[in-house]
Structures are given as structure tokens and as C-alpha cells.
C-alpha positions as CSV (number, residue, x, y, z in Angstrom):
1,M,47.3,-96.9,46.4
2,K,45.1,-100.0,46.9
3,L,46.3,-100.0,50.9
4,K,45.3,-96.2,50.9
5,I,41.9,-96.8,49.2
6,L,41.2,-99.8,52.1
7,T,41.8,-97.7,54.7
8,Q,39.9,-94.9,53.7
9,K,36.9,-97.2,53.2
10,L,37.5,-98.9,56.6
11,L,37.5,-95.4,58.3
12,I,34.1,-94.5,56.5
13,W,32.7,-97.6,57.9
14,V,34.1,-97.2,61.5
15,V,32.7,-93.4,61.6
16,I,28.9,-94.6,60.1
17,S,28.9,-97.5,62.4
18,V,29.0,-95.1,65.6
19,I,26.7,-93.2,63.9
20,C,24.3,-96.1,63.8
21,G,24.6,-96.8,67.1
22,V,22.5,-94.2,67.8
23,F,20.1,-93.6,64.7
24,T,19.9,-97.4,63.9
25,G,17.3,-98.0,61.5
26,A,17.8,-95.2,58.6
27,C,21.7,-95.2,59.2
28,L,21.8,-98.6,57.9
29,V,20.2,-97.4,54.3
30,Q,22.4,-94.3,54.2
31,A,25.6,-96.8,55.0
32,E,24.8,-99.0,52.3
33,G,24.4,-96.0,49.6
34,N,27.5,-94.6,50.7
35,G,29.4,-98.1,49.9
36,D,28.2,-97.6,46.3
37,D,29.5,-94.6,46.0
38,V,33.0,-95.6,47.5
39,A,33.0,-98.8,45.1
40,Q,32.4,-96.6,41.9
41,S,35.0,-93.8,42.9
42,G,37.1,-95.0,45.2
43,I,37.9,-93.1,48.4
44,G,34.8,-90.5,49.8
45,G,33.7,-88.2,52.5
46,N,34.5,-84.8,52.9
47,Q,37.7,-84.9,55.7
48,D,40.7,-83.0,54.8
49,V,43.3,-85.4,53.5
50,E,47.2,-84.9,53.9
51,L,48.9,-84.7,51.0
52,P,52.5,-85.0,50.6
53,E,55.0,-82.4,49.9
54,I,54.8,-82.8,46.1
55,F,51.7,-84.8,44.7
56,I,50.3,-85.6,41.5
57,K,47.6,-83.6,40.6
58,A,46.2,-84.3,37.4
59,V,46.4,-86.4,34.1
60,N,45.6,-86.1,30.5
61,P,46.2,-89.2,28.2
62,G,45.5,-86.8,25.4
63,Y,42.8,-87.5,22.4
64,T,42.4,-87.1,18.7
65,V,40.4,-83.6,18.0
66,D,39.8,-82.5,14.5
67,G,42.6,-84.7,13.4
68,K,45.3,-83.9,15.5
69,S,46.4,-86.5,18.1
70,N,47.8,-86.4,21.6
71,V,45.5,-83.4,22.2
72,G,45.5,-82.1,25.7
73,E,48.3,-85.0,27.0
74,M,50.0,-83.4,30.2
75,I,50.7,-84.2,33.8
76,E,50.8,-81.9,36.4
77,I,52.5,-82.4,39.7
78,G,51.5,-80.1,42.4
79,R,53.2,-78.8,45.9
80,K,51.7,-77.9,49.3
81,S,53.7,-74.6,49.9
82,S,55.2,-72.2,47.4
83,D,57.0,-70.2,50.3
84,T,60.3,-71.4,49.1
85,P,61.9,-73.3,45.8
86,I,62.0,-77.1,46.4
87,S,64.7,-79.4,45.1
88,F,63.4,-81.5,42.3
89,A,67.0,-83.9,42.7
90,G,66.6,-87.7,42.3
91,T,62.6,-87.4,41.8
92,T,60.7,-89.4,39.1
93,V,58.0,-89.6,37.2
94,G,57.3,-93.6,36.2
95,Y,54.9,-94.9,34.0
96,T,53.1,-98.3,34.4
97,N,50.9,-99.8,31.2
98,S,47.7,-102.4,31.3
99,S,50.3,-105.0,31.0
100,G,52.3,-104.0,34.6
101,N,55.3,-102.7,32.6
102,Y,57.4,-99.8,34.3
103,S,59.2,-97.2,32.6
104,T,60.4,-93.7,33.6
105,L,59.1,-90.7,31.7
106,V,61.0,-88.3,33.4
107,E,64.1,-87.8,35.3
108,F,64.7,-84.7,36.7
109,P,68.8,-83.7,36.8
110,E,70.3,-82.7,39.6
111,N,70.1,-79.0,40.8
112,S,66.5,-78.4,39.6
113,W,64.1,-76.5,41.0
114,M,60.8,-76.1,41.8
115,S,59.3,-72.8,43.1
116,G,55.9,-72.4,41.8
117,D,52.3,-74.0,42.8
118,V,52.3,-76.4,39.9
119,L,55.0,-77.9,37.6
120,L,53.0,-78.9,34.1
121,L,55.1,-81.7,31.8
122,R,53.5,-82.4,28.2
123,L,54.1,-84.9,25.7
124,A,56.6,-83.6,23.0
125,S,54.4,-84.9,20.2
126,S,51.4,-83.0,21.5
127,P,50.0,-79.8,20.1
128,D,50.8,-78.0,23.0
129,S,54.3,-79.1,23.7
130,E,55.8,-75.7,24.1
131,L,53.5,-74.8,26.9
132,A,55.4,-76.6,29.6
133,A,57.9,-76.9,31.9
134,V,59.4,-80.4,31.0
135,N,58.7,-82.7,28.0
136,Y,58.3,-86.6,28.1
137,T,58.2,-89.0,24.9
138,K,56.0,-91.7,25.7
139,T,52.7,-91.1,25.3
140,L,49.9,-92.4,27.9
141,A,47.6,-95.1,27.9
142,F,43.7,-95.0,28.4
143,K,44.3,-97.6,30.8
144,A,47.6,-97.1,33.2
145,G,49.1,-95.6,36.0
146,L,51.6,-92.8,37.7
147,T,53.9,-93.0,39.9
148,L,56.0,-89.8,41.8
149,K,59.2,-91.0,43.4
150,R,62.4,-89.4,45.4
151,G,64.9,-92.0,44.9
152,D,63.6,-95.2,45.7
153,E,60.8,-94.0,47.8
154,V,57.3,-93.8,46.3
155,I,55.9,-90.2,47.1
156,D,52.5,-90.7,45.2
157,E,50.9,-92.9,42.4
158,V,47.6,-92.9,41.0
159,C,45.8,-95.6,38.2
160,W,43.5,-95.5,35.8
161,T,42.7,-99.3,34.8
162,G,38.9,-99.3,35.8
163,K,39.7,-102.3,38.1
164,D,41.9,-103.6,41.6
165,G,40.8,-100.4,43.1
166,C,42.3,-97.9,40.5
167,Y,40.0,-94.9,39.2
168,K,37.8,-95.5,35.8
169,D,39.6,-95.4,32.5
170,F,39.7,-93.0,30.0
171,K,37.1,-93.3,27.3
172,S,37.8,-91.4,23.5
173,A,34.3,-90.9,23.1
174,S,34.1,-88.4,26.1
175,P,37.2,-86.5,26.7
176,T,37.7,-85.7,30.4
177,T,40.9,-85.0,32.6
178,L,41.5,-87.2,36.0
179,V,41.9,-84.2,38.4
180,R,42.6,-84.3,42.7
181,N,40.1,-83.0,45.0
182,M,42.3,-81.0,47.3
183,I,39.6,-81.5,50.2
184,T,39.1,-85.0,50.1
185,G,42.3,-86.1,47.8
186,E,40.3,-88.1,45.6
187,F,40.5,-88.0,41.8
188,E,38.0,-87.3,39.4
189,H,37.1,-87.1,35.9
190,L,36.4,-83.9,35.0
191,A,35.1,-82.8,30.9
192,E,36.5,-79.1,31.3
193,Y,39.8,-78.4,33.0
194,E,42.4,-76.2,32.2
195,P,46.0,-76.8,33.0
196,V,48.2,-74.4,34.5
197,Y,51.5,-73.1,33.3
198,D,53.9,-71.6,34.9
199,A,57.2,-70.4,32.9
200,E,59.2,-69.8,36.1
201,A,58.0,-72.8,38.3
202,Y,61.1,-74.6,36.9
203,W,64.6,-74.2,36.5
204,V,68.2,-75.9,36.8
205,E,71.1,-74.1,38.3
206,T,74.9,-74.3,37.6
207,A,75.8,-73.3,41.3
208,K,73.8,-70.9,44.0
209,E,74.5,-67.7,44.4
210,E,74.1,-65.6,48.1
211,E,71.5,-63.5,46.3
212,G,69.6,-66.1,44.1
213,Y,69.5,-69.7,42.9
214,G,71.4,-68.9,39.9
215,A,70.8,-68.7,36.0
216,V,69.3,-71.3,33.9
217,A,72.2,-73.4,32.2
218,S,72.4,-76.6,30.3
219,Q,74.6,-78.7,28.2
220,C,73.3,-79.5,24.4
221,K,76.4,-81.8,23.5
222,G,75.3,-85.0,22.2
223,L,71.6,-83.5,20.8
224,V,71.7,-84.5,17.4
225,F,69.0,-84.0,14.3
226,S,67.2,-87.4,13.4
227,E,64.4,-86.9,10.9
228,I,62.1,-84.1,9.6
229,L,59.0,-83.2,7.4
230,S,58.7,-80.3,5.6
231,Y,56.5,-81.5,2.4
232,Y,53.3,-81.9,4.4
233,E,50.1,-83.3,3.0
234,T,47.6,-80.7,3.9
235,T,48.5,-78.3,6.7
236,K,51.9,-76.8,7.8
237,T,51.1,-78.1,11.2
238,E,52.1,-81.7,10.2
239,Q,55.9,-80.2,9.7
240,F,58.1,-81.5,12.6
241,I,61.9,-81.9,13.6
242,E,62.7,-84.6,15.2
243,F,66.0,-84.6,18.1
244,Y,67.6,-87.5,19.2
245,N,70.0,-87.8,22.6
246,N,72.9,-89.9,21.6
247,R,74.2,-90.0,25.1
248,S,73.7,-92.4,28.2
249,E,72.5,-89.3,30.4
250,Q,69.8,-87.0,30.0
251,I,70.0,-83.5,28.5
252,L,68.6,-80.3,29.9
253,L,67.0,-78.6,26.9
254,D,66.8,-75.2,28.5
255,G,69.2,-72.7,26.5
256,C,69.5,-75.1,23.6
257,K,68.5,-73.3,20.2
258,V,67.4,-74.8,16.8
259,K,68.9,-72.1,14.2
260,Y,66.8,-71.9,10.7
261,K,67.3,-68.9,8.3
262,N,69.5,-66.7,10.7
263,K,66.8,-67.0,13.2
264,T,67.2,-68.9,16.5
265,Y,64.4,-70.5,18.3
266,E,64.4,-72.0,22.0
267,L,64.0,-75.4,23.2
268,K,63.3,-76.7,26.6
269,G,62.4,-79.7,29.0
270,V,64.6,-82.7,29.7
271,L,65.3,-85.3,27.0
272,G,66.0,-89.0,28.3
273,A,69.0,-91.0,27.6
274,E,68.7,-92.0,23.9
275,G,65.5,-90.6,23.6
276,Y,63.5,-88.7,21.0
277,L,62.3,-85.0,20.5
278,V,59.8,-84.1,18.3
279,Y,59.4,-80.4,17.8
280,Y,56.8,-78.9,15.8
281,P,57.6,-75.2,14.4
282,Q,55.9,-72.3,16.4
283,G,56.4,-69.1,14.7
284,F,57.9,-70.4,11.5
285,S,57.5,-73.1,9.0
286,L,60.3,-75.1,6.9
287,T,60.5,-74.5,3.0
288,K,58.8,-78.0,1.7
289,N,61.2,-78.6,-1.2
290,P,64.0,-76.1,-1.4
291,T,65.4,-75.3,-4.8
292,N,69.0,-75.4,-2.8
293,E,69.7,-76.9,0.6
294,N,68.2,-75.6,3.5
295,V,70.0,-75.9,6.7
296,L,69.5,-75.8,10.4
297,E,71.7,-76.2,13.4
298,I,71.5,-76.6,16.7
299,I,73.0,-74.5,18.9
300,D,74.6,-74.9,22.2
301,T,74.3,-72.6,25.4
302,D,77.6,-71.2,24.7
303,D,76.2,-70.2,21.0
304,T,79.0,-73.2,19.8
305,V,77.3,-75.3,16.7
306,V,76.1,-79.1,18.2
307,D,74.8,-80.7,14.9
308,V,73.8,-79.2,11.3
309,L,71.1,-80.8,9.0
310,K,71.0,-79.7,5.4
311,Y,67.9,-81.3,3.6
312,P,68.0,-80.9,-0.1
313,N,65.9,-80.5,-3.2
314,G,63.6,-84.1,-3.9
315,Q,61.8,-83.8,-1.1
316,R,58.4,-85.9,-1.5
317,K,55.0,-84.9,-0.5
318,G,53.9,-86.8,3.1
319,A,57.4,-88.3,3.3
320,A,59.9,-87.6,5.8
321,Y,64.1,-86.7,5.5
322,A,65.5,-89.2,8.1
323,F,68.7,-90.5,9.7
324,I,68.6,-94.5,8.1
325,G,72.4,-95.1,9.5
326,Y,76.2,-95.1,8.4
327,D,78.1,-96.0,5.4
328,G,81.0,-98.4,5.2
329,V,83.5,-95.1,6.0
330,G,81.5,-93.6,8.9
331,E,79.3,-91.2,6.6
332,E,75.6,-90.6,7.9
333,I,73.2,-91.6,5.7
334,W,69.7,-89.7,4.8
335,K,67.1,-90.6,3.3
336,V,63.4,-89.7,2.0
337,T,61.2,-92.1,3.6
338,Y,57.5,-92.7,3.1
339,A,57.0,-94.0,6.5
340,P,57.6,-91.1,8.9
341,T,58.3,-91.9,12.4
342,P,57.9,-89.1,14.6
343,G,59.7,-89.9,18.3
344,M,60.4,-93.2,17.2
345,P,63.5,-95.0,15.8
346,N,63.3,-94.4,11.7
347,N,61.9,-96.6,9.1
348,Y,62.9,-96.3,5.4
349,Q,60.4,-96.8,3.0
350,E,61.4,-96.2,-0.6
351,F,57.7,-96.0,-2.0
352,K,54.5,-94.7,-0.9
353,T,52.0,-96.8,0.1
354,C,49.4,-97.4,-2.8
355,E,45.5,-97.7,-2.0
356,S,43.3,-100.7,-2.6
357,G,43.6,-102.0,-6.5
358,K,47.0,-100.2,-7.1
359,V,50.6,-100.9,-7.2
360,I,53.4,-98.6,-7.3
361,N,55.5,-98.0,-10.6
362,E,58.8,-98.0,-9.7
363,A,60.4,-96.5,-12.6
364,T,57.9,-93.1,-11.9
365,G,57.4,-93.9,-8.0
366,N,53.4,-93.3,-8.9
367,C,50.4,-95.6,-8.3
368,V,48.9,-97.1,-11.0
369,K,45.7,-99.1,-11.4
370,V,45.8,-102.9,-11.9
371,A,43.7,-105.0,-13.8
372,A,42.2,-107.6,-11.4
373,V,40.6,-111.0,-13.4
374,T,37.4,-110.4,-11.3
375,E,36.6,-107.0,-12.9
376,K,36.0,-108.2,-16.6
377,I,34.6,-111.6,-18.0
378,C,35.7,-112.3,-21.3
379,K,33.4,-114.5,-24.1
380,E,34.1,-118.0,-24.7
381,G,37.2,-118.7,-26.4
382,Y,39.0,-115.5,-24.9
383,Y,40.7,-115.0,-21.8
384,L,41.8,-111.4,-20.0
385,N,45.3,-110.2,-20.1
386,I,45.8,-109.0,-16.5
387,L,48.6,-106.7,-17.9
388,T,46.7,-105.1,-20.3
389,G,43.4,-105.5,-19.1
390,R,42.3,-107.0,-22.3
391,C,40.4,-109.8,-23.4
392,K,42.4,-112.2,-25.8
393,K,41.8,-115.1,-28.3
394,Y,43.1,-118.4,-27.1
395,E,45.5,-119.7,-29.7
396,T,43.9,-123.0,-31.4
397,T,45.6,-126.3,-32.2
398,T,43.2,-127.7,-34.7
399,E,44.7,-128.4,-38.4
400,K,44.5,-125.5,-40.7
401,T,43.0,-126.5,-44.4
402,C,44.5,-124.6,-47.5
403,K,42.4,-123.9,-50.0
404,E,43.4,-125.4,-53.9
405,G,46.6,-124.3,-55.6
406,Y,48.0,-123.7,-51.7
407,Y,50.0,-126.4,-48.9
408,L,50.1,-126.0,-45.0
409,N,53.8,-125.5,-44.2
410,P,54.2,-127.2,-41.2
411,E,57.1,-125.3,-39.6
412,T,55.4,-121.7,-39.8
413,G,51.2,-123.2,-39.9
414,R,50.7,-121.1,-42.8
415,C,49.5,-121.7,-46.2
416,R,51.8,-121.2,-48.9
417,K,51.5,-121.1,-52.8
418,I,52.5,-124.1,-54.8
419,T,54.8,-122.7,-57.3
420,E,56.1,-124.7,-60.4
421,N,59.9,-125.6,-60.9
422,K,60.6,-123.9,-64.4
423,G,63.9,-124.5,-64.8
424,A,63.9,-128.5,-64.1
425,D,62.4,-131.5,-66.2
426,Y,59.7,-132.1,-63.9
427,G,57.1,-129.8,-61.7
428,L,57.1,-129.6,-57.8
429,E,54.6,-131.2,-56.5
430,P,53.6,-131.4,-52.9
431,E,54.0,-134.5,-51.0
432,S,51.2,-136.6,-50.3
433,Y,50.4,-137.2,-46.7
434,E,47.7,-140.2,-47.3
435,E,48.0,-142.5,-44.3
436,N,49.2,-146.1,-45.5
437,S,46.9,-147.5,-43.0
438,S,43.9,-147.3,-44.9
439,F,45.2,-148.8,-48.4
440,V,46.2,-151.7,-46.2
441,A,42.3,-152.1,-44.8
442,L,40.8,-151.6,-48.5
443,Y,43.2,-154.6,-50.1
444,A,42.2,-156.7,-46.8
445,V,38.3,-156.0,-47.6
446,L,38.7,-156.8,-51.1
447,G,40.8,-159.9,-50.8
448,V,37.8,-161.1,-47.8
449,I,35.5,-160.4,-50.6
450,V,37.2,-162.7,-53.5
451,V,37.7,-165.5,-51.2
452,G,33.7,-165.2,-50.0
453,L,32.8,-165.4,-54.0
454,G,35.0,-168.2,-54.2
455,Y,33.8,-170.3,-51.6
456,L,29.9,-169.6,-52.7
457,I,30.9,-170.7,-56.1
458,Y,32.6,-173.7,-55.5
459,E,29.8,-175.1,-52.9
460,F,27.2,-174.3,-55.3
461,R,28.7,-175.4,-58.4
462,G,25.9,-177.9,-59.2
463,E,23.1,-175.3,-59.5
464,I,25.2,-172.7,-60.6
465,G,25.6,-174.9,-63.6
466,K,22.0,-175.7,-64.0
467,F,21.6,-172.2,-63.9
468,I,23.5,-171.6,-66.6
469,K,22.5,-174.3,-69.1
470,K,18.6,-173.0,-69.1
471,L,20.1,-169.3,-69.8
472,L,22.1,-170.9,-72.9
473,K,18.8,-172.7,-74.0
474,R,16.6,-169.3,-73.7
475,W,19.3,-167.7,-76.0
């Protein structure tokens, strides 16, 4: 693609240079203007471009519109002439993400043919997936690229990363479709574009016949149920049935059918090896939570039953019923999961995801509010019990005092009444818990006072004797 763009730029530059040989001044300004246009849109000019026999005609990565995802996602493959059918055997459509990783979106089977002007491919999980010749399962990104190959030969390619010679990337704020200009060969972003769907433009034959190319045939063996969502949150459009290809080769779905309540509904397209297909019911709806088991069947082209799914009562709102694995004896395990994964490997989640501030009550399966510490402030001496959300008084460690006639039971911390032992020779008295250390201190103080007084009397015995004689004379 880069080489092609550079070649076109060089051609434009040569033409302008020749013209400027005659119109020197003004041509220089015009050339500079054309250079700016080329830098923004890629190839410029009005010359006819020779396109390959089959080519990429349009690309839309899908947008979220009115709550629906992947709206409009599609790939159109065009062809130059539709006079005779053209073989698509060995043809692939590849996808390169913004990191440069390549993967195959669609691999057309042997004996596949295109007879119309346009072959329309859609994402299997898009709302309009039924209006397509072929479905693919990997959604396109807003920055990526496509490659159309036949065998190892690259027939056509286009990229939309906004750099390195690629076209501008897609913007979710302004949905567009990248469409090829059939005159210049260039792509341009168009806000209004309606893809072309021709139900007769593609088929796969079993063997050629003299008067035609044979009837549509397919083998559905290996196609199994993988997940189902019946109990929707808001609208029936959320319901889906997921299929899985457990084979190591792709399955042509044309002719395969899903049977529900004695009616069959056609599948179509190609499902890659070990790939997922999401089918949104068309013309019918699933019972949300059946009283008795509801049965779905995959019917092959020869009317044999390929696989059976029985989904029971016990479905939950917004949850899917999904295949989780096998038990010890090889039996399939199906469970209700609160993590639906349409188009991807299944994921088991036992309980719903609760909003902020709530946790799951495993006994009921409901979300309940949790009392947070920061929501309530308790007064001094109280704390918040996070289980009940109420303030509770702190237990005090201060020794309790009992009123007269009662004593404190040290084991229970409660006051008990002092009772008399009427059958004994003496009454019961509570033990005294006075500290011995206080008595020792009192005796020590009295001893010091006595010694001090004795010392004073001895030291001042003469004066004290004279004083006593005087008192005796007065008496």
C-alpha cells in the first residue's frame, strides 16, 4: 500500500512538473496545494485506476448507537465484472491490528463462488449480521488494516491508522464508512453509505453440473451450543444463542438450522475453526425463564440432529446459561453465569456484580448495603459496629463500687447482696481487701514521731525540769 501511494505521488509530481515547464509561476503554487491534499487523503488525481479482479470496496468498524454495539460493522468485497461466477477457493480476508499483529478473519472454502458485484461480510454479533453472505467473529478496531489474499499473494489491502501512509482512523463521535472511489481507486470517509447485500452473490457447491454450479450444501457436524441468554435486562434484543465450532477446520453454515418450539431458523456464513458465532434470534424470542426445560436443536443439511441444548427453570435476569466444562465422567457442565461472553470463551461468575457500597448476600444472591465507618460518627465513649451500623458503648475497665450491704463479685463484675448464714454459729462477713502496705506506713510514721519526742525531751531535760517546777509553785 505504501509503495502504491508513493508511486501515485511521484506520478502527480511528474505531471505537475511538465505543466510547470509551460506555466512556471502559477503552477508552483498549484503544485504546493496538491501536495497538501495528497498528504491528507493519500492518492490524488482524477485518473482511472486499474483495480484487481476482486478488491476491498468498503469498511466500517462498527459503532455504539442507542445502546447497541457494533452497529454498521461490515466489509464489502467488490469485483470488476460479474458476467461469470468467480472462484473464491483459497481466498482469505486478513486483519492487522494497531500493534501489527495479523489474523485471518475469513477463509473461503473450496468450491466457493461469487457471482454478484459485491460480496458483503458482517460481524456475527452485529445487529444486521443476518444481512450478509458471510459472518466473521473478530470485531474491527478504529485503527487497523485489512488484507485480501489468494493463497500467499496479496491482491488488495487498506489501512486506517492515520499515519505511515494509511488513511485517517475512525472516530466514534462522527461515524463514517471508508469507501473506495471507483475512479481514483482512493478511499474516503463517508458519513452516509448503504452497503449492498445480494443473497445470490455467493454460494458453495458440492460438484459442478452441466447446466449450472450446483446447489448449496454444507456439513454442520462439529457445530455445538456454547451459551444462551434468555432472561434479558431491558429488551428482547439482548437475547442471544452462541455456537462453537469444535473442529480444526471451518464450517460452512449455509443449510444449517436451529430448531426451537418445532420451528427452524436458517444459519449462514462460514465459521472458522474453533471459532464462536453469536446468533441473535430473528422472528422469534426465547422464553425468559421456562417452567419446564426448553429445547433447542442444531439441524444438519440432511435433517439429522447435530447438537441439543436444554435450558431449565432457574435463569437469572441479565445472566447467561453457559457451558463451563466437563465433570469427572465426561458429562457437560452448564451453569448460570453473571458474566455473559458472547463471541468469546465462557466465564463462570456465581453471583451478580454489586454496585458501589453494596456486597452480595450469598444466602439470597441479592446485593445488600454495607455500613461504612465513614458514613456515621459516634459520640465520645461509643464506637460504630460495622455489621449493624449502630453506635455501641465502649466497655469500661474502671472498678465498680457497690452500695452498703452489697459486695462486688470479682468473677462476674456484678454487686451481690451480703446475706447472713442463719444456720451457723457466726455470720458471713465479706473479706476486707485493705492493703497491708498502708498499715506498715502508719506504724513507721508513729515510730518516727515517738523517737523524735524522746530525743527532744532528753536534749532539753534541764529547761523542761525548770518549767515544770515553776508550774508546780503556782499551783
